[in-house]
Structure formats: C-alpha cells, structure tokens
N, C-alpha and C positions, 0 to 999 in steps of 0.2 A: 576546405582550408582549416588548418590546424592553428589554434591560437596560442597565445603565450603560456597557457596552462596545459597544453598538449591535448586540448579537446576540440572536437569538431562542433561548432555552434551554428552551422548553416541551417539547420532545422528550426533554429530559434529567431531567424530573421523576421523584422518587423514588416509585415505585408502592408500595413497602413502608412508606413512612412513616418511614424511619430518619433522614432529613435534611429540613431545612426547604426550602420551595420555592426559596429564593435560594441553595441549596447550590452549584448549578453555576456561578453567578456568583462565588461565594467561591473555587471552584477556579480559575477563569480569573484572578481577582485574584491568586492564589498564584503563577502563572506570571509575572505583571506584577511582583510584588514580588521574585522570585528573579532574574529576568533584567534588570529595569529597563525602564521605558516607552520611554526614548530609545533604547536598543539595539533593542528589539523593533520600533520603528517605523523603523529603518534609519539613525538619525542617527550611530550609532557602529559599525554592523555592517559585514559584507562582503557584496557583491552575490551573490545567489544562495543565500543561507543559508535552508535549508528552514524553520526555525522562524520567521524573519522573514516568509516568504512565507505561512506559515500564519496569523500574527498579522494580516497585511494583509487576508486574505480574511475575509468575513462569512458565508459559506454554512454550512449544517448540518453538513457534513462537517468542515470546520475547527473549528467549535465543539465537535464531539464529541472531536476529537483534543486540543485545548487543555484541555477539561474532563478527559480521562483523565490527561493529564500533570500538571495542577493537583491532581487527587485524589491522586496519588502523592506529589507535593510536600508536601501537607498531612499525609499519613500518616506521612512520613518526617522531617518537620521537628522533632519533640520530641526524637528520639534521634539524628538524623544531620544536623543543620543544617550543621555544619562541612563534612562530606563533600558535602552538596548544593551549598554555595557553591563548593567546589573543582571539582566537576563542572561547574557552570554556567559557571565561567571557561573550562574547556576546550571547552565546547560553543560559547561566544561567540568563541573565539580562531581558529576555522578552520571551513571548509566541509567539507572532505573527510572528517574523522573525527567530525564533529558527531553523526551519526545513531547511531554505536556508543555514544557517551556518554549521548545521550538514552535509547537502549535500556537502558542501565544503570539509569537512574532508574525507568523504567517496570517493569523486571524486579524491582528491589529492592522496589518498591511493590506488587508482584503475588504474590510468593512467600509461601506460607503453610505452616506446620508446627504441629502440636498441641503439641509439646514443646520444639522447638529455637528458638533466636534467630537471626535473619538479620543479619549485619553486613557492610558493605562492607569490602573488603580494605584494608590500609594502603596509603598512597601509594607509587606506583612498584613495587607488588608484581607480580611476574611469575608467570605461569601460571594465576592465577585472579583473579576480581573480587569474589566474595562467599564467605562461609563461613557454613554453618548449623551452630551450635554446640549440642550437646545436653548436658544435665546429666551424662550418662553418660561424657562425654569423646569420644564418636564424632562425627565431623564429615562434612558434606557440603561439598565445594569446588566452586564453580560458575564456569565460564568463559563470559562473554557474547560472542557473535558475532552480527553483523548482516550478511546477505547481501542486497544491493540487486539491482536488475534486472540481468541479465547484460549484458556489453558488447555481444555480438552482437544482443540484443533492443533495447537502447538504439539501436543504429544502425538497426535495422529501423524503430523508431517515429520517428526523426529523418527518415529517407528517406520515410516515410509522410507526415509533416508537409509535406515538400517536394512530394510528389506531390499533396497536397490543395491546396496553394497554387497549383501550376501548373494544376489543374483548375479552380479558382475563377476564375483569370484567363482561362483559355480559354472558360469559360461566359460571362464578361463580354464577350468579343469576339464570340462567337456569338449572344448575346442570348437565351439559354435557361437553364432551370433543369435540373439533371441529377444523376445518380447514377453512381458508378463503382465497379466491383467488380474487384479484381485477386486472382486465386487461383492456386496452384500446388501440385502434388504433391511438389515438391522445394523446398529452401530457395532463397529468391530472393537471389541474390548482389548486391553493391553495384553492379556494372557493369550488370547487368540493370536495376536500379532507375534508374540514371542515364540509361540509354537511354529508358526508359519516361517518365521525368519530361520529358525533351526532347520526346519524341513527343506527350504529352499537352499540353504547353504551347504547341506551335507547329504541330502537324500534325492532331490529333484534330478530326474534323468531323462525321462521320456516326454516329448512335447505331447500334451493332452490336457484335459480338464480334470482337476482334483476338487474335491469338496471336503470341507471341514467345519462343523458347527455353523452351518448356514452360509459359509462362504464358498465362492467359486474362485478357484485359482487356475488360470488358464495359461499354459506355457506354450509358446509357438516359436519356431525358428523364423528369423527375420526373412521376409520375401526378398527375392532378387531385386536389385536396383539397377537403374541406367548407370550408376557409378559403382565401381568395384569397392568392396569393403576391404579394410586393411586387415592383415593377418595377426599382427602383433598386439592389436588392441581390439578388444571384443565390443562390438556395437551392441547396445542393449537399450531397451525402453521398459519403464515400469508405470503402469496406470492403476490407480486405486480410487474407488469411490464407495461411500457408504453414508447412511443418514447421520445427522448431528448427534452428539451425546444428548441424552434426554434433559440434562440440566443447562445446556449451552444458552438457550434463549431466556430461560428463567434467570440465569445469572446475569445476562446482559440487561434485562428488565430491572433487576435488583439495583444494578449500578446506576440506572436512570433514576430510580426512586431515591437512592442515597444522595446522588448529586443535587436533586431538587430539595431534599430535606436540609442539606447543608447550606444551601442558599437561603432557604426560608428561616433558618435559625438566626441569620444576621441581617435579613431584609424582610420584615413582615409585609404583608400585603398593604398597598397604599394606592391612593388615586394620583399620587404625585410621581409615580414612576412606574416602569414596567420592566419585569424581571425575565430575562432570556437565558436559557441554557444553550450553549453552542457546542454541540458534541461531534467530534470527528470520530467516525466508526471505521473499523477495518473493512477492506473490500469484500471480504467473504461473509460479513455480517448480514443476516436477514433484516434489513431495516424496517420492512413492513410491520414486523412484530413490535419493534420499539415505537414506530409511529402509532400503532393501535393502543399500546400502553399509555403513551403520552397523551393521546386524544381522550382516553378515559379519565385520566386524572384532571385534564383541563376542563372537561364537561361536567365534572362534579361540582355543583354549586354549593354543597353543603360542607366542603372541606378545602382548605388551603394546603396544597401539596408543596408549597414553597417556590413555585415558578409560574409565570404567566404565559410563557411561550417557549418554543424550542426550535432550533435550527439543527437538523441532522445533515452532516457533510460527510460524504463518502467518496473519496478518490479511488480511481482504479485505472489500470492500464488497459486500453481497448485497442484492437487491431482492425484495420481496414485492409482492403485488398493490397495496397501499396505501402503502407506505413503504420506506425503505432503512435499513440498519443496518451497523455493523461487526461482522464475525463472526470469531472467532479459532479456527483449527484447532489442536489440541494433539495431539501424537503423542510417545510416550515409548518408548524402547528401553533395556534394561539388561542387563548381563551376568549370566548366571544362576548362575555358579560363584564369586562373590565371597565368599569364606568369612566374612570379617569382617562384611560387611553382612548376610549371612544370619543369622549368630549374633545380631547386634544387633537384627534384626527379630524373630527368634524369642524373644529374651529381653525384648522390649518396651523396649529402651534408645534406640530411634529411632522416628520416625513418618515416613510418606510426605510428599513434597512436593506441595502442591496449588497451584492458581493461581486467583486472583481477578482476572479481566481488568479493566483500568482503565475500559473502557466497551464497551458492546455485549454480545454473546453468546459463549459457548464451545461449541465442537463437537468431536467426536471423529471427524468425517467432513469431509474437505476439500470446500470449495464448488466447484461446477462452473459453467463458462461455457457458456451456452446461446445459440444464435443463433436469432432468431425472423424468419420471413418470412411475414407474415400470420398464419394459423392453425397454421403448422407451426413446431415448436420442436425443435431437435436439439442435443445437447451437442457442444462443440467437443472434439476429441481433445486430451488433456492435453499432448501433445508438439508442439502448434502455437502459433505466434505469431498474434496477432490484433489488428488495428488497425481502429477504427471511430470516425469523427468526422463530424459533420454540423452545419452551421449552416443553419437553416430560417428564413426571413423572412416572417412572416404579417401581412397588413394588419389593422388594428383595425377592428371592425364597429360600426355605429351601434346603439344600444339606447336608443330614446327620444330624449332630448336629449344623451345621452352616447356617447362613443366608447369601446369596451372591447376589451380583448385579454387573453390570459393567457399568462404564461411557463410553459414546461414543459420537462421532460427525460425523454422516455419510456424512455431507455436511457442508460447511461453513454457520454459522448462525443457524444450527440445533444442539441442545444440548440435550442429553439424561441424566437426572438426576436419581438418586436412592433414593428410599424411604423405610424406615424400618417401618413396621406396627406391633404394639404390642397392640392387643385388639383394643380399639377404638382410640388409639393415633398413629398418623403418624409422623415420624422424617425424615426430608429432609437432604440429603447429596448432595448438588449442584455439578454440573459438574465443574471441573477445567478448562474446555476448554474455550478459548477466545470466546467471543459472535460472533465475525465475524473475519474470518481469512484474515486480511488486514494488510499490514506493516504500521508501524508508521513513522519509520526514514529511512529505506533502500529504 
C-alpha cells in the first residue's frame, strides 16, 4: 500500500499494536511539518544536503530513516518544540554540520531513564548537549558526537567509483559483459588507483589476472545466467578490498580524545554528576579499537580525560534471507571509581540510561560484513575497506501475452535492472533500489 507520500510503509507496521497502521505516515508527515515541504524538495535548500537526498528517494531504507526521525520529532514536540525548531534551522542552514544536529534529535528521542528527565542544553551551551536531571539532584551530562566515514575511506570509495566507470566504458568498447576484482594485502594508495584506472579504461583487453605493485586485478567475463543479458547495456561488477590506511584508526581515536577534552574543559570531574560521551560512528568503523582506547582512558586513575563514560552507537544495514533492516550496535564503557555515581546508584537516586532505537533492532554485538562467492561465505576482516557495486541488465521474458521482469538487489551495491527488447531497440527500466544500502542520518 502506497501512502500519501508515495511510499510503501508496510514494513514499518507496528507488530505490537501500540500504534495505528498509518503511524509511519504520521511520522513522515512530522518531518515535513518541521522542515517544510519546499525546503525538503530542494527549493530553498543547499545542494548535497543528506536530508534532502533522503526525502527525494522512495526506497525502503529512506522510508525507514525518515520514519525514525519523524518518530523522535513526534515524541519530543510536546515538551521541546522550541528546541526542535531551533535545531531544524541549524540543520537547514548548512551541509557540513547537519548530521551532527540530526543526531541530536535522534539521540534526544531515543534516551530513556526510569527516574530522570531528559532536557536539551540551553542555546550555545558548551561542553554538553543534553542533561538527564534526577529528582535527587544528580545529573547526567551528555555530549553528542557523530563520526562519519573517515577521509581515507571516502577517497577509497571515490576512486572505486572512477574505476567502475572506466571498466564500464572499456566493456562497451570490447562488447562484452564482465566483472573486475581488485585486491591487495596492503593499503592501495591513490597513485596506484590512478594508474589502474587508466589501465582499465584504455589498455584492459584479455580476461586474466594482472599484477601491479602488490595488487591483483582480476578481469573475467560474466558467467552465463538463467536470464539473458541485454546487449545495449553492458552488465558489470567491480569488487575491491584492501586494508585500512595506516592512520585511519589513529585519527578516529584522536577524535575521541578531542571530544573528551572539550567536555572536560567545561565540566570538571565532580561527585554531583556523570559525564557521558554519546558517539555515533560510521558502519565501517572498527569500534573495538575505539572501545579499547576509551577503556584505557577511563581506567587511568591518575588523570581526568574529561569524561566518565561513553556510549558508542553504530547503525548499519543488515540482511537476512528474506529482508533487510537497520541494526544498531550499542556499546557502553564507564569509569568504575566515580564515587559520586557509585553512591547515587547504591542509594537508588539515579537509574541507568537505556536506548529505544528510532527504527530497526538493537544489538550488543557489532554486525559483520560477509563476502559470498557461490556457496562459500567468509567474513571480511574488520580492518579492511570493501567496495562492491554492480549494474546487471537483464532482458524481460515473455510470459503468455506479457513481457515480465523483476528488479532485485541480491546484495548491497548490486542492482539488477530490467530491459525491454523490441526488435533492435532496448528500453531500460532502472532498478529503484538505492545504489548502496547505507544509512544517511540514522
């Protein structure tokens, strides 16, 4: 059933019966009301804004994310409508910092405590973004940080897109459908990528394995399929894997230390409150390293690093045999020798923080990326970059008096398009699936 926003929200139906069937649509309407239809549709916005990109898409994942944001907006509106409108203005005013402010809305709408009240910090408050105030007078101060994809990984994916484009153009020249695998046991530097992009785009001809500076470049023709490939559109797949850049985790750990230091500058250690960092990290980040760094800081009794505990939040899209969903990994580390907090817990003057994720499931175990080749499935090491994109073009088949075809996306990044052939002319019906299943705001 398509709703008034042109979206299928059937996958967001409330199985517990707490909300009516149209609740998901009400949540998306709350996003439209807060940000304005004109801005969301780009009339007043800035090119490249992730919320506008999300609004334009109609796939299941964008609908999930908008639902989660709208759900938090509905929850916060009765008490925090002024703060919501102020935050929405900040989100709309720029691209660079928008995700951090969106994360504030999602976090404020997700935090739960049995005894305390969650309040956004006053305007221009430094050091923290929220306070959880308990009747006993004890407080939790929470500083929100959002760590996106690391710069080195962004470069890796941008170069991967250029390699894929060069490969597609070369296949058009060769008149074949193909797959390309690039793998290395060391990080692939930009200059190596640049050489391979030129090689693939103008030299590549024979399907075989090529080597260059420790890299293996494997070119194969696509195997025969149960469905016929189109001839006017060249089906192709590119897969790339290599270890992280040597500074990736060092930079992520440095960001953790900087966030903690900033909080400590405005909130010195005290028995009257507990200081939490709440850090949303990208799905490809190796959280275990951040957890280890945080634990070392928190276990250091001789120095105050500026925080007393940290929540790591890592949303990712996971696939089951029949469907996909957003899964959020939650990890918590806290100082064990905070006397004020320990007394407050013992005396029942505070309660623990819990999280009600805006959409999808919550897990205490990080999701794993598995690579499948036929019947063989192996997990990718957590310290590896991975790129996989494919555009496969299949001809529609005759079924009685009708021509039929089916869009599909067997894995993130792999899209099956359908093509109608009428004599010498082929008409493309592109897949509606998002190119890569990756959250933009959640």
